[in-house]
C-alpha positions as CSV (number, residue, x, y, z in Angstrom):
1,X,-7.7,-15.8,-8.3
2,X,-6.1,-14.1,-10.8
3,X,-2.2,-13.7,-10.8
4,X,-2.9,-10.4,-13.0
5,X,-4.0,-7.4,-12.2
6,X,-3.7,-3.5,-13.1
7,X,-1.0,-3.4,-10.4
8,X,0.8,-7.0,-11.9
9,X,0.7,-5.0,-15.4
10,X,1.6,-1.8,-14.1
11,X,4.8,-3.1,-12.3
12,X,6.0,-5.5,-15.6
13,X,5.6,-2.1,-17.5
14,X,7.9,-0.3,-15.3
15,X,10.2,-3.1,-15.7
16,X,10.3,-3.8,-11.8
17,X,11.4,-7.7,-10.7
18,X,8.7,-8.8,-7.9
19,X,7.0,-12.4,-7.3
20,X,3.5,-12.9,-6.2
21,X,2.1,-14.4,-3.3
22,X,-1.3,-15.8,-2.7
23,X,-2.6,-16.4,0.6
24,X,-6.3,-16.9,2.1
25,X,-7.8,-13.9,2.8
26,X,-10.1,-13.5,5.8
27,X,-12.8,-10.5,5.3
28,X,-13.4,-10.7,8.8
29,X,-10.3,-10.0,9.9
30,X,-9.9,-7.3,12.5
31,X,-7.0,-6.1,10.8
32,X,-6.1,-6.9,7.4
33,X,-2.3,-6.4,6.6
34,X,-1.8,-8.4,9.9
35,X,-4.0,-11.5,8.5
36,X,-2.0,-11.3,5.1
37,X,1.4,-11.5,7.4
38,X,0.8,-14.8,9.4
39,X,-1.4,-16.6,6.4
40,X,1.9,-15.7,5.0
41,X,4.3,-16.7,7.6
42,X,6.2,-13.1,6.8
43,X,7.0,-10.4,9.0
44,X,4.3,-8.0,10.1
45,X,6.3,-4.8,9.6
46,X,7.7,-6.7,6.3
47,X,4.4,-6.7,4.7
48,X,2.9,-3.0,3.9
49,X,-0.5,-1.4,4.1
50,X,-1.7,0.4,1.6
51,X,-4.3,3.5,3.0
52,X,-6.1,6.2,0.9
53,X,-6.4,9.4,3.5
54,X,-7.6,13.1,2.3
55,X,-4.7,15.3,2.9
56,X,-6.7,19.0,3.1
57,X,-9.1,17.5,1.6
58,X,-7.0,16.3,-1.6
59,X,-6.9,12.3,-2.0
60,X,-3.4,10.8,-1.4
61,X,-1.7,7.4,-0.3
62,X,0.2,5.8,2.7
63,X,1.7,3.2,3.0
64,X,3.2,1.2,6.0
65,X,4.2,-1.5,8.3
66,X,0.9,-3.9,8.7
67,X,1.7,-3.5,12.7
68,X,2.2,0.0,12.8
69,X,-0.7,3.2,12.4
70,X,-0.4,5.8,10.9
71,X,0.0,9.6,12.5
72,X,-1.5,11.5,10.9
73,X,0.1,14.9,11.3
74,X,3.5,13.6,10.5
75,X,1.4,12.4,7.1
76,X,0.3,16.1,6.5
77,X,3.4,17.3,6.8
78,X,5.4,14.9,4.4
79,X,2.6,16.1,2.1
80,X,2.9,20.2,2.9
81,X,-0.6,20.0,4.5
82,X,-1.6,21.2,7.2
83,X,-4.6,18.0,7.9
84,X,-5.2,14.6,7.0
85,X,-7.7,12.1,7.6
86,X,-8.2,8.7,6.4
87,X,-10.7,8.5,3.2
88,X,-14.3,6.7,3.4
89,X,-14.0,3.0,2.0
90,X,-16.1,3.7,-1.0
91,X,-14.0,7.0,-2.0
92,X,-11.2,4.8,-1.7
93,X,-12.6,2.3,-4.0
94,X,-13.8,4.7,-6.4
95,X,-10.1,6.6,-7.0
96,X,-8.4,4.1,-6.9
97,X,-10.3,1.3,-9.0
98,X,-9.7,-0.8,-6.7
99,X,-12.3,-2.9,-4.0
100,X,-10.8,-2.9,0.0
101,X,-8.6,-5.0,1.4
102,X,-7.3,-5.3,-2.3
103,X,-6.2,-1.4,-2.8
104,X,-3.0,-1.6,-4.6
105,X,-0.6,1.5,-4.6
106,X,0.2,0.4,-8.4
107,X,-2.2,0.8,-11.0
108,X,-4.5,2.7,-9.3
109,X,-6.9,4.5,-11.9
110,X,-6.4,8.2,-10.3
111,X,-2.4,8.4,-9.9
112,X,-2.3,10.5,-6.4
113,X,0.1,11.4,-3.9
114,X,2.1,8.8,-2.3
115,X,4.3,8.0,1.2
116,X,6.8,5.5,1.5
117,X,7.4,5.1,5.6
118,X,11.3,4.9,6.2
119,X,11.2,2.2,7.8
120,X,10.2,-0.3,5.0
121,X,13.7,0.4,3.4
122,X,14.4,-1.8,6.7
123,X,13.9,-4.6,4.8
124,X,15.8,-6.2,1.3
125,X,12.2,-7.1,-0.1
126,X,8.5,-5.8,1.1
127,X,4.9,-7.3,0.1
128,X,2.5,-4.9,-1.3
129,X,-1.3,-5.6,-1.8
130,X,-1.0,-6.8,-5.7
131,X,-4.5,-5.3,-7.0
132,X,-7.3,-8.2,-5.2
133,X,-7.6,-9.4,-1.7
134,X,-5.4,-12.3,-0.8
135,X,-2.6,-10.8,-3.5
136,X,0.8,-9.7,-2.7
137,X,3.8,-8.7,-4.7
138,X,7.2,-9.0,-3.2
139,X,9.6,-6.3,-4.3
140,X,12.6,-4.2,-3.3
141,X,11.5,-1.1,-1.2
142,X,13.6,1.1,-3.3
143,X,11.7,0.2,-6.4
144,X,8.2,0.4,-5.3
145,X,9.1,3.6,-4.3
146,X,10.7,5.0,-7.6
147,X,8.0,3.3,-9.7
148,X,5.2,5.3,-7.5
149,X,7.5,8.3,-7.3
150,X,6.6,8.5,-3.7
151,X,7.9,10.4,-0.9
152,X,9.7,8.4,1.5
153,X,8.9,10.0,5.5
154,X,8.7,9.1,9.0
155,X,4.8,8.4,9.3
156,X,4.6,6.6,12.2
């Protein structure tokens, strides 16, 4: 497994400090983020999942703890929209350039509005997908929000 991806390159170019962590990815896991947390021995609230959504039919990204579910009404409101829905996996892969299970908010092919769940700031360091199945980057959530120009909001 390569530890260099578009995501890690984007973080390096932005001057963000991070460490790379790998784990045994289980493609049959019911909830990939929770499986990642368990495989790494990490608190599920510190392992963030990246979801691709449509807000008023426009692509967006939301990052939240793996043990939580996004409230689509709160997400739409956070981005000034009326309605949000989950993006189809094939569309998420096309827009991000990553495979589902390995979608990172960093280094996506197309930059989209991004929301980072405010509870992530309860941790000094969080894990976020590093752009490949079984690869996570660990970094300060403030740095992640900064490099992504993410809106911080309560969306759970």
